[in-house]
PDB file of N, CA, C and O in Angstrom, chain B, residues numbered from 101:
ATOM      1  N   MET B 101     145.361  40.324 -41.854  1.00  0.00           N
ATOM      2  CA  MET B 101     144.424  40.834 -40.970  1.00  0.00           C
ATOM      3  C   MET B 101     146.162  41.836 -39.762  1.00  0.00           C
ATOM      4  O   MET B 101     147.313  41.401 -39.802  1.00  0.00           O
ATOM      5  N   HIS B 102     145.765  42.972 -38.994  1.00  0.00           N
ATOM      6  CA  HIS B 102     146.726  43.254 -38.662  1.00  0.00           C
ATOM      7  C   HIS B 102     146.858  42.646 -37.577  1.00  0.00           C
ATOM      8  O   HIS B 102     145.811  42.042 -37.346  1.00  0.00           O
ATOM      9  N   ARG B 103     147.650  42.484 -36.744  1.00  0.00           N
ATOM     10  CA  ARG B 103     148.307  40.901 -35.503  1.00  0.00           C
ATOM     11  C   ARG B 103     148.622  42.254 -34.586  1.00  0.00           C
ATOM     12  O   ARG B 103     149.544  42.981 -34.956  1.00  0.00           O
ATOM     13  N   PRO B 104     147.799  42.628 -33.291  1.00  0.00           N
ATOM     14  CA  PRO B 104     148.173  43.114 -32.620  1.00  0.00           C
ATOM     15  C   PRO B 104     149.354  42.419 -31.501  1.00  0.00           C
ATOM     16  O   PRO B 104     149.625  41.246 -31.246  1.00  0.00           O
ATOM     17  N   THR B 105     149.986  43.934 -30.899  1.00  0.00           N
ATOM     18  CA  THR B 105     151.035  42.361 -29.988  1.00  0.00           C
ATOM     19  C   THR B 105     150.235  42.549 -28.756  1.00  0.00           C
ATOM     20  O   THR B 105     149.519  43.489 -28.410  1.00  0.00           O
ATOM     21  N   PRO B 106     150.664  40.904 -27.907  1.00  0.00           N
ATOM     22  CA  PRO B 106     150.298  40.375 -27.080  1.00  0.00           C
ATOM     23  C   PRO B 106     150.064  41.332 -26.315  1.00  0.00           C
ATOM     24  O   PRO B 106     150.395  42.506 -26.149  1.00  0.00           O
ATOM     25  N   VAL B 107     149.333  40.464 -25.831  1.00  0.00           N
ATOM     26  CA  VAL B 107     148.931  41.229 -23.791  1.00  0.00           C
ATOM     27  C   VAL B 107     149.668  40.434 -23.229  1.00  0.00           C
ATOM     28  O   VAL B 107     149.739  39.205 -23.217  1.00  0.00           O
ATOM     29  N   GLU B 108     150.760  42.023 -22.298  1.00  0.00           N
ATOM     30  CA  GLU B 108     151.487  41.070 -21.122  1.00  0.00           C
ATOM     31  C   GLU B 108     150.465  40.859 -19.775  1.00  0.00           C
ATOM     32  O   GLU B 108     149.493  41.512 -19.396  1.00  0.00           O
ATOM     33  N   GLU B 109     151.262  39.407 -19.120  1.00  0.00           N
ATOM     34  CA  GLU B 109     150.766  38.544 -17.954  1.00  0.00           C
ATOM     35  C   GLU B 109     150.085  40.236 -17.153  1.00  0.00           C
ATOM     36  O   GLU B 109     150.133  41.380 -17.606  1.00  0.00           O
ATOM     37  N   ARG B 110     149.652  39.844 -16.180  1.00  0.00           N
ATOM     38  CA  ARG B 110     149.407  41.380 -15.024  1.00  0.00           C
ATOM     39  C   ARG B 110     149.598  40.533 -13.726  1.00  0.00           C
ATOM     40  O   ARG B 110     149.936  39.351 -13.794  1.00  0.00           O
ATOM     41  N   GLU B 111     149.350  41.230 -12.437  1.00  0.00           N
ATOM     42  CA  GLU B 111     149.466  40.579 -11.328  1.00  0.00           C
ATOM     43  C   GLU B 111     148.049  40.502 -11.238  1.00  0.00           C
ATOM     44  O   GLU B 111     147.322  41.416 -11.629  1.00  0.00           O
ATOM     45  N   VAL B 112     147.417  38.903 -10.480  1.00  0.00           N
ATOM     46  CA  VAL B 112     146.543  38.921 -10.182  1.00  0.00           C
ATOM     47  C   VAL B 112     145.427  39.903  -8.803  1.00  0.00           C
ATOM     48  O   VAL B 112     145.662  39.833  -7.596  1.00  0.00           O
ATOM     49  N   THR B 113     144.272  40.733  -9.427  1.00  0.00           N
ATOM     50  CA  THR B 113     143.813  41.615  -8.559  1.00  0.00           C
ATOM     51  C   THR B 113     143.324  41.310  -6.975  1.00  0.00           C
ATOM     52  O   THR B 113     143.338  41.957  -5.928  1.00  0.00           O
ATOM     53  N   GLY B 114     142.843  39.847  -7.417  1.00  0.00           N
ATOM     54  CA  GLY B 114     142.264  38.784  -5.885  1.00  0.00           C
ATOM     55  C   GLY B 114     141.397  39.021  -5.928  1.00  0.00           C
ATOM     56  O   GLY B 114     141.051  38.825  -4.763  1.00  0.00           O
ATOM     57  N   TRP B 115     140.062  39.567  -6.729  1.00  0.00           N
ATOM     58  CA  TRP B 115     138.695  39.614  -6.975  1.00  0.00           C
ATOM     59  C   TRP B 115     138.503  38.149  -7.983  1.00  0.00           C
ATOM     60  O   TRP B 115     138.792  38.444  -9.142  1.00  0.00           O
ATOM     61  N   GLU B 116     138.275  37.316  -7.908  1.00  0.00           N
ATOM     62  CA  GLU B 116     137.994  36.292  -8.536  1.00  0.00           C
ATOM     63  C   GLU B 116     137.144  36.783  -9.752  1.00  0.00           C
ATOM     64  O   GLU B 116     137.688  36.473 -10.812  1.00  0.00           O
ATOM     65  N   ARG B 117     136.394  37.214  -9.852  1.00  0.00           N
ATOM     66  CA  ARG B 117     135.718  37.436 -11.466  1.00  0.00           C
ATOM     67  C   ARG B 117     136.159  38.256 -12.308  1.00  0.00           C
ATOM     68  O   ARG B 117     136.215  38.139 -13.532  1.00  0.00           O
ATOM     69  N   VAL B 118     136.570  39.341 -11.462  1.00  0.00           N
ATOM     70  CA  VAL B 118     138.292  39.830 -12.509  1.00  0.00           C
ATOM     71  C   VAL B 118     139.126  39.363 -12.896  1.00  0.00           C
ATOM     72  O   VAL B 118     139.639  39.604 -13.989  1.00  0.00           O
ATOM     73  N   ASP B 119     139.426  38.685 -12.213  1.00  0.00           N
ATOM     74  CA  ASP B 119     140.980  37.704 -12.620  1.00  0.00           C
ATOM     75  C   ASP B 119     140.209  36.952 -13.801  1.00  0.00           C
ATOM     76  O   ASP B 119     140.433  37.068 -15.006  1.00  0.00           O
ATOM     77  N   GLY B 120     139.399  36.278 -13.273  1.00  0.00           N
ATOM     78  CA  GLY B 120     138.567  35.142 -14.670  1.00  0.00           C
ATOM     79  C   GLY B 120     138.047  35.866 -15.752  1.00  0.00           C
ATOM     80  O   GLY B 120     138.076  35.381 -16.883  1.00  0.00           O
ATOM     81  N   ALA B 121     137.629  36.845 -15.553  1.00  0.00           N
ATOM     82  CA  ALA B 121     137.659  37.638 -17.002  1.00  0.00           C
ATOM     83  C   ALA B 121     138.783  37.836 -17.889  1.00  0.00           C
ATOM     84  O   ALA B 121     138.787  37.607 -19.098  1.00  0.00           O
ATOM     85  N   LEU B 122     139.886  38.352 -17.076  1.00  0.00           N
ATOM     86  CA  LEU B 122     140.734  39.253 -17.737  1.00  0.00           C
ATOM     87  C   LEU B 122     141.252  37.769 -18.611  1.00  0.00           C
ATOM     88  O   LEU B 122     141.513  37.529 -19.790  1.00  0.00           O
ATOM     89  N   LYS B 123     141.238  36.995 -17.392  1.00  0.00           N
ATOM     90  CA  LYS B 123     142.296  35.781 -18.106  1.00  0.00           C
ATOM     91  C   LYS B 123     141.809  34.764 -19.256  1.00  0.00           C
ATOM     92  O   LYS B 123     142.476  33.935 -19.873  1.00  0.00           O
ATOM     93  N   THR B 124     140.416  35.086 -19.356  1.00  0.00           N
ATOM     94  CA  THR B 124     139.429  34.497 -20.651  1.00  0.00           C
ATOM     95  C   THR B 124     139.916  35.014 -21.404  1.00  0.00           C
ATOM     96  O   THR B 124     140.741  34.525 -22.176  1.00  0.00           O
ATOM     97  N   ALA B 125     139.235  37.043 -21.364  1.00  0.00           N
ATOM     98  CA  ALA B 125     139.739  37.814 -22.673  1.00  0.00           C
ATOM     99  C   ALA B 125     141.123  37.796 -22.890  1.00  0.00           C
ATOM    100  O   ALA B 125     141.318  38.106 -24.065  1.00  0.00           O
ATOM    101  N   ARG B 126     142.324  37.545 -22.218  1.00  0.00           N
ATOM    102  CA  ARG B 126     144.050  37.624 -22.923  1.00  0.00           C
ATOM    103  C   ARG B 126     143.290  36.213 -23.744  1.00  0.00           C
ATOM    104  O   ARG B 126     142.382  36.418 -24.549  1.00  0.00           O
ATOM    105  N   ALA B 127     143.724  34.932 -23.468  1.00  0.00           N
ATOM    106  CA  ALA B 127     143.462  34.180 -23.991  1.00  0.00           C
ATOM    107  C   ALA B 127     142.402  33.851 -25.397  1.00  0.00           C
ATOM    108  O   ALA B 127     142.546  33.077 -26.344  1.00  0.00           O
ATOM    109  N   ARG B 128     141.164  34.938 -24.995  1.00  0.00           N
ATOM    110  CA  ARG B 128     141.089  34.936 -26.747  1.00  0.00           C
ATOM    111  C   ARG B 128     141.339  35.988 -27.471  1.00  0.00           C
ATOM    112  O   ARG B 128     141.063  36.389 -28.602  1.00  0.00           O
ATOM    113  N   TYR B 129     141.721  36.221 -26.879  1.00  0.00           N
ATOM    114  CA  TYR B 129     142.470  37.993 -28.079  1.00  0.00           C
ATOM    115  C   TYR B 129     143.393  37.401 -28.130  1.00  0.00           C
ATOM    116  O   TYR B 129     143.880  38.297 -28.818  1.00  0.00           O
ATOM    117  N   ASP B 130     144.689  36.240 -28.022  1.00  0.00           N
ATOM    118  CA  ASP B 130     145.790  35.884 -28.484  1.00  0.00           C
ATOM    119  C   ASP B 130     145.713  34.496 -29.639  1.00  0.00           C
ATOM    120  O   ASP B 130     146.603  33.830 -30.166  1.00  0.00           O
ATOM    121  N   GLY B 131     144.154  34.446 -29.728  1.00  0.00           N
ATOM    122  CA  GLY B 131     143.446  33.017 -30.360  1.00  0.00           C
ATOM    123  C   GLY B 131     142.643  33.828 -31.432  1.00  0.00           C
ATOM    124  O   GLY B 131     142.138  33.149 -32.326  1.00  0.00           O
ATOM    125  N   ALA B 132     142.393  35.611 -31.485  1.00  0.00           N
ATOM    126  CA  ALA B 132     140.979  35.996 -32.272  1.00  0.00           C
ATOM    127  C   ALA B 132     142.095  35.914 -33.975  1.00  0.00           C
ATOM    128  O   ALA B 132     143.307  36.118 -34.031  1.00  0.00           O
ATOM    129  N   ALA B 133     141.405  35.652 -34.847  1.00  0.00           N
ATOM    130  CA  ALA B 133     141.585  36.261 -36.606  1.00  0.00           C
ATOM    131  C   ALA B 133     140.141  36.440 -37.403  1.00  0.00           C
ATOM    132  O   ALA B 133     139.911  36.106 -38.565  1.00  0.00           O
ATOM    133  N   VAL B 134     139.541  36.850 -36.777  1.00  0.00           N
ATOM    134  CA  VAL B 134     138.334  36.646 -37.504  1.00  0.00           C
ATOM    135  C   VAL B 134     136.968  37.225 -36.609  1.00  0.00           C
ATOM    136  O   VAL B 134     136.691  36.846 -35.470  1.00  0.00           O
ATOM    137  N   GLU B 135     135.863  38.657 -37.746  1.00  0.00           N
ATOM    138  CA  GLU B 135     135.349  39.527 -36.883  1.00  0.00           C
ATOM    139  C   GLU B 135     134.531  38.954 -35.254  1.00  0.00           C
ATOM    140  O   GLU B 135     134.653  39.554 -34.186  1.00  0.00           O
ATOM    141  N   GLU B 136     133.866  37.900 -35.429  1.00  0.00           N
ATOM    142  CA  GLU B 136     133.578  37.235 -34.403  1.00  0.00           C
ATOM    143  C   GLU B 136     134.042  37.127 -34.134  1.00  0.00           C
ATOM    144  O   GLU B 136     133.876  38.062 -33.350  1.00  0.00           O
ATOM    145  N   GLU B 137     135.679  36.368 -33.559  1.00  0.00           N
ATOM    146  CA  GLU B 137     136.618  36.179 -32.200  1.00  0.00           C
ATOM    147  C   GLU B 137     136.641  37.541 -31.748  1.00  0.00           C
ATOM    148  O   GLU B 137     136.166  37.713 -30.626  1.00  0.00           O
ATOM    149  N   TRP B 138     137.109  38.623 -32.395  1.00  0.00           N
ATOM    150  CA  TRP B 138     137.244  40.377 -31.893  1.00  0.00           C
ATOM    151  C   TRP B 138     135.625  40.922 -31.021  1.00  0.00           C
ATOM    152  O   TRP B 138     135.417  41.707 -30.095  1.00  0.00           O
ATOM    153  N   GLN B 139     135.070  40.390 -31.541  1.00  0.00           N
ATOM    154  CA  GLN B 139     133.653  40.775 -31.303  1.00  0.00           C
ATOM    155  C   GLN B 139     133.726  39.805 -29.801  1.00  0.00           C
ATOM    156  O   GLN B 139     134.014  40.645 -28.948  1.00  0.00           O
ATOM    157  N   GLU B 140     133.644  38.939 -29.357  1.00  0.00           N
ATOM    158  CA  GLU B 140     133.675  38.609 -27.913  1.00  0.00           C
ATOM    159  C   GLU B 140     134.705  38.922 -27.104  1.00  0.00           C
ATOM    160  O   GLU B 140     134.483  39.197 -25.925  1.00  0.00           O
ATOM    161  N   VAL B 141     136.225  38.927 -27.721  1.00  0.00           N
ATOM    162  CA  VAL B 141     137.134  39.505 -27.155  1.00  0.00           C
ATOM    163  C   VAL B 141     136.252  40.915 -26.418  1.00  0.00           C
ATOM    164  O   VAL B 141     136.184  41.058 -25.197  1.00  0.00           O
ATOM    165  N   GLY B 142     135.661  41.818 -27.353  1.00  0.00           N
ATOM    166  CA  GLY B 142     135.103  43.147 -26.817  1.00  0.00           C
ATOM    167  C   GLY B 142     133.898  42.624 -25.993  1.00  0.00           C
ATOM    168  O   GLY B 142     133.042  43.439 -25.648  1.00  0.00           O
ATOM    169  N   LEU B 143     133.800  41.583 -25.724  1.00  0.00           N
ATOM    170  CA  LEU B 143     132.078  41.562 -25.103  1.00  0.00           C
ATOM    171  C   LEU B 143     132.950  41.209 -23.694  1.00  0.00           C
ATOM    172  O   LEU B 143     133.003  41.847 -22.643  1.00  0.00           O
ATOM    173  N   LEU B 144     133.572  40.025 -24.059  1.00  0.00           N
ATOM    174  CA  LEU B 144     134.476  39.543 -22.222  1.00  0.00           C
ATOM    175  C   LEU B 144     135.345  41.228 -22.109  1.00  0.00           C
ATOM    176  O   LEU B 144     135.866  41.252 -20.993  1.00  0.00           O
ATOM    177  N   CYS B 145     135.514  41.976 -22.534  1.00  0.00           N
ATOM    178  CA  CYS B 145     136.290  42.925 -22.193  1.00  0.00           C
ATOM    179  C   CYS B 145     135.250  43.687 -21.075  1.00  0.00           C
ATOM    180  O   CYS B 145     135.529  43.946 -19.904  1.00  0.00           O
ATOM    181  N   ARG B 146     134.181  43.923 -21.665  1.00  0.00           N
ATOM    182  CA  ARG B 146     132.856  44.390 -21.128  1.00  0.00           C
ATOM    183  C   ARG B 146     132.725  43.547 -19.430  1.00  0.00           C
ATOM    184  O   ARG B 146     132.551  44.066 -18.327  1.00  0.00           O
ATOM    185  N   LYS B 147     132.856  42.410 -19.728  1.00  0.00           N
ATOM    186  CA  LYS B 147     132.460  41.992 -18.487  1.00  0.00           C
ATOM    187  C   LYS B 147     133.668  42.356 -17.645  1.00  0.00           C
ATOM    188  O   LYS B 147     133.272  42.743 -16.545  1.00  0.00           O
ATOM    189  N   VAL B 148     134.907  42.379 -17.735  1.00  0.00           N
ATOM    190  CA  VAL B 148     135.962  42.738 -17.021  1.00  0.00           C
ATOM    191  C   VAL B 148     135.578  43.735 -16.155  1.00  0.00           C
ATOM    192  O   VAL B 148     135.956  43.953 -15.004  1.00  0.00           O
ATOM    193  N   LEU B 149     134.662  44.402 -16.949  1.00  0.00           N
ATOM    194  CA  LEU B 149     134.835  46.268 -16.578  1.00  0.00           C
ATOM    195  C   LEU B 149     133.430  45.826 -15.605  1.00  0.00           C
ATOM    196  O   LEU B 149     133.451  46.316 -14.476  1.00  0.00           O
ATOM    197  N   ILE B 150     132.587  45.214 -15.839  1.00  0.00           N
ATOM    198  CA  ILE B 150     130.789  45.126 -14.693  1.00  0.00           C
ATOM    199  C   ILE B 150     131.762  44.283 -13.954  1.00  0.00           C
ATOM    200  O   ILE B 150     132.398  45.293 -13.655  1.00  0.00           O
ATOM    201  N   SER B 151     132.377  43.429 -13.448  1.00  0.00           N
ATOM    202  CA  SER B 151     132.769  42.239 -12.685  1.00  0.00           C
ATOM    203  C   SER B 151     133.714  43.526 -12.022  1.00  0.00           C
ATOM    204  O   SER B 151     133.071  43.903 -11.042  1.00  0.00           O
ATOM    205  N   LEU B 152     134.877  44.297 -12.134  1.00  0.00           N
ATOM    206  CA  LEU B 152     135.876  45.453 -11.603  1.00  0.00           C
ATOM    207  C   LEU B 152     134.983  46.353 -10.795  1.00  0.00           C
ATOM    208  O   LEU B 152     135.456  46.900  -9.799  1.00  0.00           O
ATOM    209  N   GLY B 153     133.548  46.582 -11.190  1.00  0.00           N
ATOM    210  CA  GLY B 153     132.545  47.835 -10.968  1.00  0.00           C
ATOM    211  C   GLY B 153     132.155  47.195  -9.943  1.00  0.00           C
ATOM    212  O   GLY B 153     132.123  47.861  -8.908  1.00  0.00           O
ATOM    213  N   LEU B 154     131.686  45.569  -9.841  1.00  0.00           N
ATOM    214  CA  LEU B 154     130.617  45.278  -8.941  1.00  0.00           C
ATOM    215  C   LEU B 154     131.607  44.928  -7.483  1.00  0.00           C
ATOM    216  O   LEU B 154     131.204  45.080  -6.330  1.00  0.00           O
ATOM    217  N   ALA B 155     133.301  44.312  -7.978  1.00  0.00           N
ATOM    218  CA  ALA B 155     133.980  44.518  -6.509  1.00  0.00           C
ATOM    219  C   ALA B 155     134.522  45.925  -6.337  1.00  0.00           C
ATOM    220  O   ALA B 155     135.626  45.888  -5.794  1.00  0.00           O
ATOM    221  N   VAL B 156     134.321  46.521  -6.475  1.00  0.00           N
ATOM    222  CA  VAL B 156     134.588  47.907  -5.849  1.00  0.00           C
ATOM    223  C   VAL B 156     133.539  48.925  -5.458  1.00  0.00           C
ATOM    224  O   VAL B 156     133.780  50.070  -5.075  1.00  0.00           O
ATOM    225  N   TYR B 157     131.857  48.146  -5.657  1.00  0.00           N
ATOM    226  CA  TYR B 157     130.884  49.111  -5.455  1.00  0.00           C
ATOM    227  C   TYR B 157     130.564  48.992  -4.103  1.00  0.00           C
ATOM    228  O   TYR B 157     130.450  47.946  -3.464  1.00  0.00           O
ATOM    229  N   ASP B 158     130.382  50.509  -3.587  1.00  0.00           N
ATOM    230  CA  ASP B 158     130.255  49.811  -1.927  1.00  0.00           C
ATOM    231  C   ASP B 158     128.810  50.945  -1.774  1.00  0.00           C
ATOM    232  O   ASP B 158     128.519  52.140  -1.739  1.00  0.00           O
ATOM    233  N   PRO B 159     128.270  49.695  -1.723  1.00  0.00           N
ATOM    234  CA  PRO B 159     126.203  50.454  -1.370  1.00  0.00           C
ATOM    235  C   PRO B 159     125.772  51.089   0.061  1.00  0.00           C
ATOM    236  O   PRO B 159     124.646  51.376   0.468  1.00  0.00           O
ATOM    237  N   ALA B 160     127.069  51.217   0.705  1.00  0.00           N
ATOM    238  CA  ALA B 160     127.361  51.981   1.750  1.00  0.00           C
ATOM    239  C   ALA B 160     127.466  53.409   1.753  1.00  0.00           C
ATOM    240  O   ALA B 160     127.188  54.282   2.575  1.00  0.00           O
ATOM    241  N   GLY B 161     128.147  53.390   0.120  1.00  0.00           N
ATOM    242  CA  GLY B 161     128.633  54.833  -0.093  1.00  0.00           C
ATOM    243  C   GLY B 161     129.849  55.276   0.348  1.00  0.00           C
ATOM    244  O   GLY B 161     130.217  56.441   0.198  1.00  0.00           O
ATOM    245  N   GLY B 162     130.473  54.459   0.863  1.00  0.00           N
ATOM    246  CA  GLY B 162     131.740  54.961   1.729  1.00  0.00           C
ATOM    247  C   GLY B 162     132.525  53.972   0.864  1.00  0.00           C
ATOM    248  O   GLY B 162     133.737  53.835   1.028  1.00  0.00           O
TER     249      GLY B 162
END
């Protein structure tokens, strides 16, 4: 199986949910070996995007 390059550490965003989801996704990415584990990484990346959207969403539209 192709072994991708490790994901670099990034600065924290300051948004706890985003940072937590990124940390978890990175850890799972580093240890993924089978299809189900790679699917879990994809789901965690989806969670990162959802958490990011919630962090930046302004219900007032401003």
